[in-house]
C-alpha positions as a Markdown table, in Angstrom:
| # | Residue | x | y | z |
|---|---|---|---|---|
| 1 | Met | -13.7 | 15.9 | -1.2 |
| 2 | Leu | -16.5 | 18.4 | -0.5 |
| 3 | Val | -17.8 | 17.4 | 2.9 |
| 4 | Asp | -16.0 | 16.2 | 6.0 |
| 5 | Ser | -17.8 | 12.9 | 5.8 |
| 6 | Glu | -15.0 | 10.3 | 6.2 |
| 7 | Lys | -14.5 | 10.8 | 10.0 |
| 8 | Val | -18.2 | 10.6 | 10.6 |
| 9 | Gln | -18.7 | 7.6 | 8.4 |
| 10 | Asn | -15.7 | 5.8 | 9.7 |
| 11 | Ala | -17.0 | 6.1 | 13.3 |
| 12 | Val | -20.4 | 4.7 | 12.1 |
| 13 | Met | -18.7 | 1.9 | 10.2 |
| 14 | Ala | -16.6 | 0.8 | 13.2 |
| 15 | Asp | -19.7 | 0.8 | 15.4 |
| 16 | Met | -21.9 | -1.1 | 12.8 |
| 17 | Leu | -19.1 | -3.7 | 12.2 |
| 18 | Gly | -18.7 | -4.2 | 16.0 |
| 19 | Arg | -22.4 | -5.1 | 16.2 |
| 20 | Arg | -21.7 | -8.1 | 14.0 |
| 21 | Gly | -18.7 | -9.1 | 16.0 |
| 22 | Ile | -16.0 | -7.5 | 13.9 |
| 23 | Arg | -13.9 | -5.3 | 16.3 |
| 24 | Met | -12.1 | -2.6 | 14.4 |
| 25 | Thr | -10.9 | 0.9 | 15.5 |
| 26 | Glu | -11.7 | 3.9 | 13.3 |
| 27 | Ala | -8.0 | 3.9 | 12.1 |
| 28 | Glu | -8.3 | 0.3 | 11.1 |
| 29 | Val | -11.6 | 1.0 | 9.2 |
| 30 | Val | -9.8 | 3.8 | 7.3 |
| 31 | Arg | -6.8 | 1.5 | 6.4 |
| 32 | Glu | -9.1 | -1.3 | 5.3 |
| 33 | Phe | -12.1 | 0.4 | 3.7 |
| 34 | Ile | -11.5 | 4.0 | 2.8 |
| 35 | Gly | -12.8 | 4.9 | -0.7 |
| 36 | Leu | -14.8 | 1.7 | -1.1 |
| 37 | Thr | -18.6 | 1.3 | -1.7 |
| 38 | Val | -20.6 | -0.3 | 1.0 |
| 39 | Pro | -21.1 | -3.4 | -1.2 |
| 40 | Ala | -17.3 | -3.6 | -1.7 |
| 41 | Val | -16.9 | -3.3 | 2.1 |
| 42 | Met | -19.3 | -6.2 | 2.5 |
| 43 | Glu | -17.3 | -8.3 | 0.0 |
| 44 | Arg | -14.0 | -7.6 | 1.7 |
| 45 | Val | -15.5 | -8.5 | 5.2 |
| 46 | Arg | -16.8 | -11.8 | 3.7 |
| 47 | Ala | -13.3 | -12.5 | 2.3 |
| 48 | Ser | -11.3 | -11.5 | 5.3 |
| 49 | His | -13.5 | -12.3 | 8.2 |
| 50 | Gly | -15.8 | -14.9 | 6.8 |
| 51 | Ile | -18.9 | -12.9 | 7.9 |
| 52 | Asp | -21.8 | -12.2 | 5.6 |
| 53 | Leu | -23.2 | -8.7 | 6.1 |
| 54 | Asp | -26.8 | -8.9 | 4.8 |
| 55 | Ala | -29.2 | -6.4 | 3.4 |
| 56 | Ile | -30.5 | -5.7 | 6.9 |
| 57 | Trp | -27.0 | -4.7 | 8.0 |
| 58 | Met | -26.7 | -2.4 | 4.9 |
| 59 | Ala | -30.0 | -0.7 | 5.6 |
| 60 | Glu | -29.0 | -0.2 | 9.3 |
| 61 | Met | -25.6 | 1.2 | 8.1 |
| 62 | His | -27.3 | 3.7 | 5.8 |
| 63 | Glu | -29.8 | 4.7 | 8.6 |
| 64 | Ala | -27.0 | 5.2 | 11.2 |
| 65 | Thr | -24.9 | 7.2 | 8.7 |
| 66 | Glu | -27.8 | 9.5 | 7.9 |
| 67 | Ile | -28.4 | 10.2 | 11.6 |
| 68 | Ala | -24.7 | 10.9 | 12.2 |
| 69 | Phe | -24.5 | 13.1 | 9.1 |
| 70 | Arg | -27.5 | 15.2 | 10.3 |
| 71 | Arg | -25.8 | 15.7 | 13.6 |
| 72 | Asp | -22.1 | 16.2 | 12.7 |
| 73 | Leu | -21.6 | 16.8 | 9.0 |
| 74 | Lys | -19.8 | 20.0 | 7.8 |
| 75 | Pro | -18.3 | 21.2 | 4.5 |
| 76 | Val | -14.6 | 20.9 | 4.1 |
| 77 | Asp | -13.0 | 24.3 | 5.0 |
| 78 | Gly | -12.6 | 26.4 | 1.9 |
| 79 | Val | -14.6 | 24.2 | -0.4 |
| 80 | Arg | -17.6 | 26.6 | -0.8 |
| 81 | Glu | -15.2 | 29.4 | -1.9 |
| 82 | Leu | -13.6 | 26.9 | -4.4 |
| 83 | Leu | -16.9 | 26.0 | -6.0 |
| 84 | Glu | -17.8 | 29.7 | -6.3 |
| 85 | Ile | -14.5 | 30.4 | -8.1 |
| 86 | Leu | -15.0 | 27.4 | -10.5 |
| 87 | Glu | -18.5 | 28.8 | -11.3 |
| 88 | Arg | -17.2 | 32.3 | -11.8 |
| 89 | Glu | -14.4 | 31.1 | -14.1 |
| 90 | Arg | -16.8 | 28.8 | -16.0 |
| 91 | Val | -14.7 | 25.7 | -15.2 |
| 92 | Pro | -16.8 | 22.5 | -15.6 |
| 93 | Phe | -16.9 | 20.4 | -12.4 |
| 94 | Cys | -18.8 | 17.5 | -11.0 |
| 95 | Val | -18.7 | 14.9 | -8.2 |
| 96 | Gly | -17.7 | 11.3 | -8.8 |
| 97 | Ser | -18.2 | 9.3 | -5.6 |
| 98 | Asn | -18.5 | 5.7 | -4.6 |
| 99 | Gly | -21.4 | 6.8 | -2.4 |
| 100 | Thr | -25.0 | 6.6 | -3.7 |
| 101 | Ile | -26.8 | 9.5 | -5.3 |
| 102 | Pro | -29.3 | 9.8 | -2.4 |
| 103 | Lys | -26.4 | 9.9 | 0.1 |
| 104 | Met | -24.7 | 12.7 | -2.0 |
| 105 | His | -28.0 | 14.6 | -2.1 |
| 106 | Met | -28.3 | 14.3 | 1.7 |
| 107 | Ser | -24.7 | 15.2 | 2.6 |
| 108 | Leu | -24.5 | 18.1 | 0.1 |
| 109 | Gly | -28.0 | 19.3 | 1.0 |
| 110 | Leu | -27.2 | 19.3 | 4.8 |
| 111 | Thr | -24.1 | 21.4 | 4.2 |
| 112 | Gly | -25.7 | 23.8 | 1.7 |
| 113 | Leu | -23.5 | 22.7 | -1.2 |
| 114 | Leu | -26.1 | 20.9 | -3.4 |
| 115 | Pro | -27.1 | 24.1 | -5.4 |
| 116 | His | -23.5 | 24.2 | -6.7 |
| 117 | Leu | -23.7 | 20.6 | -8.1 |
| 118 | Lys | -27.3 | 20.3 | -9.3 |
| 119 | Asp | -27.3 | 17.3 | -11.7 |
| 120 | Arg | -23.6 | 16.8 | -11.8 |
| 121 | Leu | -23.4 | 13.9 | -9.4 |
| 122 | Phe | -22.1 | 10.5 | -10.5 |
| 123 | Ser | -22.1 | 7.3 | -8.3 |
| 124 | Gly | -19.8 | 4.3 | -8.4 |
| 125 | Glu | -22.7 | 2.2 | -7.4 |
| 126 | Asp | -24.2 | 2.9 | -10.8 |
| 127 | Met | -21.1 | 1.4 | -12.5 |
| 128 | Ala | -20.2 | -2.3 | -12.9 |
| 129 | Arg | -17.0 | -1.4 | -11.0 |
| 130 | Gly | -16.5 | 1.5 | -8.6 |
| 131 | Lys | -13.2 | 3.0 | -7.5 |
| 132 | Pro | -10.3 | 2.0 | -7.7 |
| 133 | Phe | -11.4 | 1.1 | -11.3 |
| 134 | Pro | -11.5 | 4.1 | -13.7 |
| 135 | Asp | -15.1 | 3.5 | -14.9 |
| 136 | Leu | -16.7 | 6.1 | -12.8 |
| 137 | Phe | -14.3 | 8.9 | -13.7 |
| 138 | Leu | -14.4 | 8.0 | -17.4 |
| 139 | His | -18.2 | 8.0 | -17.3 |
| 140 | Ala | -18.3 | 11.4 | -15.6 |
| 141 | Ala | -15.9 | 12.9 | -18.0 |
| 142 | Lys | -17.9 | 11.7 | -21.0 |
| 143 | Ala | -21.1 | 13.0 | -19.5 |
| 144 | Met | -19.5 | 16.4 | -18.9 |
| 145 | Gly | -18.1 | 16.5 | -22.4 |
| 146 | Val | -14.4 | 16.7 | -21.2 |
| 147 | Ala | -11.5 | 14.5 | -22.4 |
| 148 | Pro | -9.9 | 12.5 | -19.6 |
| 149 | Ala | -6.6 | 14.1 | -20.3 |
| 150 | Asp | -8.1 | 17.5 | -19.6 |
| 151 | Cys | -9.6 | 16.4 | -16.2 |
| 152 | Val | -8.1 | 17.1 | -12.8 |
| 153 | Val | -9.4 | 14.8 | -9.9 |
| 154 | Ile | -9.3 | 15.9 | -6.3 |
| 155 | Glu | -9.2 | 12.8 | -4.0 |
| 156 | Asp | -8.4 | 11.9 | -0.5 |
| 157 | Ser | -8.3 | 8.1 | -0.8 |
| 158 | Ala | -5.9 | 5.6 | -2.4 |
| 159 | Ala | -8.8 | 4.0 | -4.3 |
| 160 | Gly | -9.7 | 7.4 | -5.9 |
| 161 | Leu | -6.2 | 8.2 | -6.8 |
| 162 | Thr | -5.7 | 4.8 | -8.4 |
| 163 | Ala | -8.9 | 5.3 | -10.4 |
| 164 | Ala | -7.8 | 8.8 | -11.5 |
| 165 | Gln | -4.4 | 7.4 | -12.7 |
| 166 | Ala | -6.1 | 4.5 | -14.5 |
| 167 | Ala | -8.4 | 7.0 | -16.2 |
| 168 | Gly | -5.4 | 9.0 | -17.4 |
| 169 | Met | -6.4 | 12.1 | -15.3 |
| 170 | Glu | -4.2 | 14.4 | -13.3 |
| 171 | Ala | -4.8 | 13.9 | -9.6 |
| 172 | Leu | -4.5 | 16.2 | -6.5 |
| 173 | Ala | -4.3 | 14.4 | -3.2 |
| 174 | Tyr | -6.1 | 16.2 | -0.3 |
| 175 | Val | -4.2 | 15.4 | 2.9 |
| 176 | Ala | -4.4 | 17.1 | 6.3 |
| 177 | Asn | -0.6 | 17.6 | 6.3 |
| 178 | Pro | 1.1 | 17.4 | 2.9 |
| 179 | Ala | 4.5 | 17.4 | 4.5 |
| 180 | His | 3.6 | 14.0 | 5.9 |
| 181 | Gln | 1.6 | 12.5 | 3.1 |
| 182 | Pro | 0.6 | 8.9 | 3.7 |
| 183 | Ala | 2.3 | 6.5 | 1.3 |
| 184 | Glu | -1.0 | 5.2 | 0.1 |
| 185 | Leu | -1.8 | 8.8 | -1.2 |
| 186 | Ser | 1.5 | 9.1 | -3.1 |
| 187 | Gly | -0.3 | 8.9 | -6.5 |
| 188 | Gly | -1.3 | 12.6 | -6.6 |
| 189 | His | 0.1 | 16.1 | -6.0 |
| 190 | Pro | -0.4 | 16.7 | -2.2 |
| 191 | Phe | -2.1 | 19.8 | -0.8 |
| 192 | Gly | -3.8 | 20.6 | 2.5 |
| 193 | Asp | -6.1 | 23.5 | 2.0 |
| 194 | Met | -8.9 | 23.8 | -0.6 |
| 195 | Arg | -7.9 | 27.5 | -1.0 |
| 196 | Gln | -4.8 | 26.2 | -2.7 |
| 197 | Val | -6.7 | 24.5 | -5.5 |
| 198 | Pro | -7.4 | 27.6 | -7.7 |
| 199 | Gly | -3.7 | 28.3 | -7.8 |
| 200 | Leu | -2.9 | 24.7 | -8.7 |
| 201 | Leu | -5.4 | 25.0 | -11.5 |
| 202 | Gly | -4.0 | 28.3 | -12.7 |
| 203 | Leu | -7.0 | 30.3 | -11.7 |
| 204 | Ser | -7.3 | 33.6 | -9.8 |
| 205 | Pro | -8.3 | 33.0 | -6.1 |
| 206 | Ser | -10.4 | 36.1 | -6.0 |
């Protein structure tokens, strides 16, 4: 959870689905699709609504998302400082997202975070199965040379927390208000501020 992309992308998703006759609010989009790849969303729409979203729709979805990102995307508050602490303390870290590598380059580039990640980006769309399956996290851990049991995953979706648990990794659940953690995010230790993460990892915050 590095950039505040979910709210932006959920609004785009609701609009793009509406153009194909699928009327959903942003809240409904979150409940139904959060944490899923675009192909997985398309499969679920086919199964639940009987509507085929074709390659043209996917291309339009990616284009609309890029436009919205360029206009509205911002880093999660406190995440830049977190990355700097991890670098200072020589803690290996990477990104494992169901988004594509080009999308990650775009979002991290727009928010100035890309230099911190460099070549440590892993996409669920390169796996046979994305989240909620553990394949992506296990692949990323292997590439980083870290045993799954030594990994800590920061997630804000039920699919990601399920994937972390299946991979045998500790999970931290980023929620806006940890005192009112949604039931679907009960699979990880809740926290609400990226500035808390160093302490949760046993690192000095300064």
